C-alpha positions as a Markdown table, in Angstrom:
| # | Residue | x | y | z |
|---|---|---|---|---|
| 1 | Met | 10.1 | 23.1 | 42.2 |
| 2 | Asp | 10.4 | 26.9 | 42.7 |
| 3 | Lys | 8.5 | 28.8 | 45.3 |
| 4 | Ala | 5.7 | 30.0 | 43.0 |
| 5 | Ala | 5.0 | 26.4 | 42.0 |
| 6 | Val | 5.0 | 25.3 | 45.6 |
| 7 | Leu | 2.4 | 27.8 | 46.5 |
| 8 | Leu | 0.3 | 26.9 | 43.5 |
| 9 | Glu | 0.5 | 23.2 | 44.6 |
| 10 | Leu | -0.4 | 24.0 | 48.2 |
| 11 | Arg | -3.5 | 25.9 | 47.0 |
| 12 | Ala | -4.5 | 23.2 | 44.5 |
| 13 | Ile | -4.3 | 20.4 | 47.0 |
| 14 | Gly | -5.8 | 22.7 | 49.6 |
| 15 | Leu | -4.6 | 20.7 | 52.6 |
| 16 | Val | -1.5 | 20.7 | 54.8 |
| 17 | Pro | -1.6 | 17.5 | 57.0 |
| 18 | Val | 0.4 | 18.2 | 60.2 |
| 19 | Leu | 2.5 | 15.1 | 60.8 |
| 20 | Arg | 3.2 | 14.2 | 64.4 |
| 21 | Ala | 4.6 | 10.8 | 65.1 |
| 22 | Glu | 6.6 | 8.9 | 67.8 |
| 23 | Ser | 9.2 | 7.5 | 65.4 |
| 24 | Val | 10.7 | 7.7 | 61.9 |
| 25 | Ala | 9.0 | 4.5 | 61.0 |
| 26 | Glu | 5.6 | 5.7 | 62.1 |
| 27 | Ala | 6.1 | 9.0 | 60.3 |
| 28 | Met | 7.0 | 7.2 | 57.0 |
| 29 | Ala | 4.0 | 5.0 | 57.3 |
| 30 | Leu | 1.6 | 7.9 | 58.0 |
| 31 | Ala | 3.1 | 9.8 | 55.0 |
| 32 | Ala | 2.5 | 6.8 | 52.7 |
| 33 | Ala | -1.1 | 6.4 | 54.0 |
| 34 | Ile | -1.9 | 10.1 | 53.4 |
| 35 | Ala | -0.3 | 10.2 | 50.0 |
| 36 | Asn | -2.2 | 7.0 | 49.0 |
| 37 | Gly | -5.4 | 9.0 | 49.5 |
| 38 | Gly | -4.2 | 11.7 | 47.0 |
| 39 | Val | -3.0 | 14.3 | 49.5 |
| 40 | Thr | 0.6 | 14.8 | 48.4 |
| 41 | Val | 1.5 | 17.6 | 50.7 |
| 42 | Leu | 2.9 | 17.0 | 54.2 |
| 43 | Glu | 4.2 | 19.1 | 57.0 |
| 44 | Val | 6.8 | 17.2 | 59.1 |
| 45 | Thr | 6.9 | 18.8 | 62.5 |
| 46 | Met | 10.1 | 19.2 | 64.4 |
| 47 | Thr | 8.5 | 17.5 | 67.3 |
| 48 | Val | 8.8 | 14.2 | 65.5 |
| 49 | Pro | 11.9 | 12.2 | 66.7 |
| 50 | Gly | 14.3 | 12.2 | 63.8 |
| 51 | Ala | 12.3 | 14.8 | 61.9 |
| 52 | Met | 15.3 | 15.7 | 59.7 |
| 53 | His | 15.8 | 12.1 | 58.8 |
| 54 | Val | 12.1 | 11.8 | 57.9 |
| 55 | Met | 12.4 | 14.8 | 55.6 |
| 56 | Arg | 15.6 | 13.4 | 54.0 |
| 57 | Arg | 14.0 | 10.0 | 53.4 |
| 58 | Leu | 10.8 | 11.5 | 52.0 |
| 59 | Ala | 12.8 | 13.7 | 49.7 |
| 60 | Glu | 14.7 | 10.7 | 48.4 |
| 61 | Glu | 12.0 | 8.0 | 48.4 |
| 62 | Arg | 8.8 | 10.0 | 47.8 |
| 63 | Pro | 9.5 | 12.8 | 45.2 |
| 64 | Asp | 5.7 | 12.9 | 44.6 |
| 65 | Ile | 5.2 | 14.4 | 48.1 |
| 66 | Leu | 5.6 | 18.1 | 48.7 |
| 67 | Ile | 7.5 | 18.2 | 51.9 |
| 68 | Gly | 7.3 | 21.0 | 54.4 |
| 69 | Ala | 8.9 | 21.5 | 57.8 |
| 70 | Gly | 6.7 | 22.4 | 60.7 |
| 71 | Thr | 7.1 | 23.8 | 64.3 |
| 72 | Val | 10.2 | 25.7 | 63.0 |
| 73 | Leu | 11.0 | 28.3 | 65.7 |
| 74 | Asp | 14.2 | 29.9 | 64.5 |
| 75 | Pro | 16.2 | 30.6 | 61.3 |
| 76 | Glu | 18.9 | 28.0 | 62.0 |
| 77 | Thr | 16.4 | 25.2 | 62.1 |
| 78 | Ala | 14.7 | 26.6 | 59.0 |
| 79 | Arg | 18.0 | 26.4 | 57.1 |
| 80 | Met | 18.7 | 22.8 | 58.2 |
| 81 | Cys | 15.2 | 21.7 | 57.1 |
| 82 | Ile | 15.6 | 23.4 | 53.7 |
| 83 | Leu | 18.9 | 21.6 | 53.2 |
| 84 | Glu | 17.2 | 18.3 | 54.0 |
| 85 | Gly | 14.5 | 18.9 | 51.3 |
| 86 | Ala | 11.8 | 21.0 | 52.8 |
| 87 | Lys | 10.0 | 23.1 | 50.2 |
| 88 | Phe | 8.0 | 25.2 | 52.6 |
| 89 | Val | 8.5 | 26.2 | 56.3 |
| 90 | Val | 5.8 | 26.5 | 58.9 |
| 91 | Ser | 5.9 | 27.9 | 62.4 |
| 92 | Pro | 3.3 | 28.2 | 65.2 |
| 93 | Ala | 4.5 | 31.7 | 65.8 |
| 94 | Leu | 6.1 | 34.7 | 64.1 |
| 95 | Asn | 9.9 | 35.0 | 63.9 |
| 96 | Val | 11.0 | 37.6 | 61.4 |
| 97 | Lys | 14.5 | 36.2 | 61.1 |
| 98 | Thr | 13.0 | 32.8 | 60.0 |
| 99 | Ile | 11.1 | 34.6 | 57.3 |
| 100 | Glu | 14.3 | 36.3 | 56.2 |
| 101 | Met | 16.2 | 33.0 | 56.1 |
| 102 | Cys | 13.5 | 31.4 | 53.9 |
| 103 | His | 13.6 | 34.4 | 51.5 |
| 104 | Arg | 17.4 | 33.8 | 51.3 |
| 105 | Tyr | 16.7 | 30.3 | 50.0 |
| 106 | Ser | 13.6 | 31.3 | 48.0 |
| 107 | Val | 11.5 | 28.9 | 50.0 |
| 108 | Ala | 7.8 | 29.5 | 50.9 |
| 109 | Val | 7.3 | 30.5 | 54.5 |
| 110 | Leu | 4.1 | 30.2 | 56.5 |
| 111 | Pro | 4.6 | 31.7 | 60.0 |
| 112 | Gly | 1.9 | 31.4 | 62.6 |
| 113 | Ala | -0.1 | 34.4 | 63.9 |
| 114 | Leu | -3.4 | 34.9 | 65.7 |
| 115 | Thr | -4.4 | 38.5 | 66.2 |
| 116 | Pro | -5.0 | 41.0 | 63.4 |
| 117 | Thr | -1.8 | 42.9 | 64.4 |
| 118 | Glu | 0.3 | 39.7 | 64.4 |
| 119 | Ile | -1.2 | 38.6 | 61.0 |
| 120 | Val | -0.5 | 42.0 | 59.4 |
| 121 | Thr | 3.0 | 42.1 | 60.9 |
| 122 | Ala | 3.8 | 38.6 | 59.4 |
| 123 | Trp | 2.4 | 39.6 | 56.0 |
| 124 | Gln | 4.4 | 42.8 | 55.9 |
| 125 | Ala | 7.5 | 40.9 | 57.0 |
| 126 | Gly | 7.2 | 38.8 | 53.8 |
| 127 | Ala | 5.1 | 35.8 | 54.8 |
| 128 | Asp | 3.8 | 33.9 | 51.7 |
| 129 | Val | 0.8 | 32.6 | 53.7 |
| 130 | Val | 0.0 | 33.2 | 57.3 |
| 131 | Lys | -1.0 | 30.2 | 59.5 |
| 132 | Val | -3.8 | 31.2 | 61.8 |
| 133 | Phe | -3.2 | 29.1 | 64.9 |
| 134 | Pro | -5.0 | 28.0 | 67.0 |
| 135 | Ala | -8.0 | 28.9 | 64.9 |
| 136 | Ser | -10.4 | 27.0 | 67.1 |
| 137 | Ala | -9.6 | 29.1 | 70.1 |
| 138 | Met | -10.9 | 32.2 | 68.3 |
| 139 | Gly | -14.2 | 30.8 | 67.0 |
| 140 | Gly | -13.0 | 28.8 | 64.0 |
| 141 | Ala | -14.4 | 29.7 | 60.5 |
| 142 | Lys | -16.2 | 32.7 | 61.8 |
| 143 | Tyr | -13.0 | 34.2 | 63.0 |
| 144 | Leu | -11.4 | 33.6 | 59.5 |
| 145 | Thr | -14.4 | 35.3 | 57.9 |
| 146 | Ala | -13.9 | 38.3 | 60.2 |
| 147 | Leu | -10.2 | 38.5 | 59.3 |
| 148 | Lys | -10.7 | 38.3 | 55.6 |
| 149 | Gly | -13.2 | 41.3 | 55.7 |
| 150 | Pro | -10.5 | 43.9 | 56.3 |
| 151 | Leu | -7.6 | 41.7 | 55.0 |
| 152 | Pro | -8.7 | 40.1 | 51.7 |
| 153 | Gln | -5.2 | 40.3 | 50.3 |
| 154 | Val | -3.7 | 38.2 | 53.1 |
| 155 | Glu | -3.6 | 34.5 | 52.4 |
| 156 | Leu | -4.5 | 32.4 | 55.5 |
| 157 | Ile | -4.2 | 28.8 | 56.5 |
| 158 | Pro | -6.4 | 28.0 | 59.5 |
| 159 | Thr | -4.9 | 25.3 | 61.8 |
| 160 | Gly | -6.6 | 23.9 | 64.9 |
| 161 | Gly | -10.2 | 22.8 | 64.8 |
| 162 | Val | -10.2 | 21.7 | 61.2 |
| 163 | Ser | -12.2 | 18.5 | 60.6 |
| 164 | Leu | -14.2 | 16.9 | 57.9 |
| 165 | Ala | -17.3 | 18.6 | 59.4 |
| 166 | Thr | -15.7 | 22.1 | 59.6 |
| 167 | Ala | -13.6 | 22.0 | 56.4 |
| 168 | Pro | -16.3 | 23.4 | 54.1 |
| 169 | Glu | -16.9 | 26.3 | 56.5 |
| 170 | Phe | -13.2 | 27.2 | 56.6 |
| 171 | Leu | -13.0 | 27.1 | 52.8 |
| 172 | Gln | -16.1 | 29.2 | 52.5 |
| 173 | Ala | -14.5 | 31.7 | 54.9 |
| 174 | Gly | -11.6 | 32.2 | 52.4 |
| 175 | Ala | -8.9 | 29.8 | 53.6 |
| 176 | Phe | -6.0 | 29.5 | 51.2 |
| 177 | Ala | -5.6 | 25.9 | 52.4 |
| 178 | Leu | -6.4 | 23.9 | 55.5 |
| 179 | Gly | -4.0 | 22.8 | 58.2 |
| 180 | Val | -5.2 | 19.4 | 59.4 |
| 181 | Gly | -4.0 | 17.6 | 62.4 |
| 182 | Ser | -5.1 | 14.3 | 64.1 |
| 183 | Asp | -8.5 | 14.2 | 62.3 |
| 184 | Leu | -6.5 | 13.1 | 59.3 |
| 185 | Val | -3.0 | 12.2 | 60.7 |
| 186 | Asp | -4.5 | 9.4 | 62.8 |
| 187 | Ala | -1.7 | 7.7 | 64.7 |
| 188 | Lys | -4.3 | 5.5 | 66.6 |
| 189 | Ala | -5.5 | 4.0 | 63.3 |
| 190 | Met | -1.9 | 3.3 | 62.2 |
| 191 | Ala | -1.1 | 1.7 | 65.6 |
| 192 | Ala | -4.2 | -0.5 | 65.1 |
| 193 | Gly | -2.8 | -1.6 | 61.8 |
| 194 | Lys | -5.5 | 0.2 | 59.8 |
| 195 | Pro | -3.7 | 2.6 | 57.4 |
| 196 | Glu | -6.7 | 2.4 | 55.1 |
| 197 | Ile | -8.6 | 4.6 | 57.6 |
| 198 | Val | -6.1 | 7.4 | 57.1 |
| 199 | Thr | -6.1 | 6.9 | 53.3 |
| 200 | Glu | -9.9 | 7.1 | 53.2 |
| 201 | Thr | -10.0 | 10.2 | 55.4 |
| 202 | Ala | -7.4 | 11.8 | 53.0 |
| 203 | Arg | -9.7 | 11.1 | 50.1 |
| 204 | Lys | -12.7 | 12.6 | 51.9 |
| 205 | Tyr | -10.8 | 15.8 | 52.6 |
| 206 | Leu | -9.5 | 16.0 | 49.0 |
| 207 | Gln | -13.1 | 15.6 | 47.7 |
| 208 | Ile | -14.3 | 18.4 | 49.9 |
| 209 | Val | -11.7 | 20.8 | 48.6 |
| 210 | Arg | -12.3 | 19.7 | 45.0 |
| 211 | Glu | -16.0 | 20.2 | 45.3 |
| 212 | Phe | -15.6 | 23.6 | 46.8 |
| 213 | Arg | -13.1 | 24.7 | 44.2 |
| 214 | Ala | -15.4 | 23.4 | 41.4 |
| 215 | Ala | -18.4 | 25.3 | 42.8 |
| 216 | Gln | -16.3 | 28.4 | 43.2 |
| 217 | Ser | -15.1 | 28.2 | 39.6 |
| 218 | Gly | -18.7 | 27.7 | 38.4 |
| 219 | Ala | -19.9 | 30.7 | 40.3 |
| 220 | Ile | -17.1 | 32.9 | 38.9 |
| 221 | Ser | -17.9 | 31.7 | 35.3 |
| 222 | Ala | -21.6 | 32.4 | 35.9 |
| 223 | Lys | -20.9 | 36.0 | 36.9 |
| 224 | Gly | -18.7 | 36.4 | 33.8 |
């Protein structure tokens, strides 16, 4: 899948679950539970023990899942993740060298930024999408709305503070997709032997995105 197709898939699914786990086995189980709910995009953070191994196994065993690498702080790590099968690279902060490395491999890159200056700097450096993190610390969806006013051309993925309750607000604010953490990637539910809770939450998130996109398309058609 080339970069353009990856970006189209990210927007179509509209969700980027941020996978944090204590082991490879837990990570694989969470990935399966999320995918069973129809959310076939996953960001495997480098904070997961054996994160490279998780990406390699997912690439081999779950070709239906679009795998991304998260918490990537430098170009060397980005390169290793890409070689293990990552189709997009996410960072909590801006590192221009990491963007350059991803361009070298024609892989989508989503660096983190927070202030307008940081966001524009990331966009001008070649970010495909900018991750607004932590969005909750800046007022959530209202902050995204404020950013999109002067920066409508910049694609943004809010992360931090996204939940089933706030997801519609972030989409309405102009989010390209939503970075979702523990509200979906529920390690406690998995530890309790209840993966169905994660699967059902994934379905609910997907339904929110689909309903919003459908309403958006309907509104555009009505104007036309």
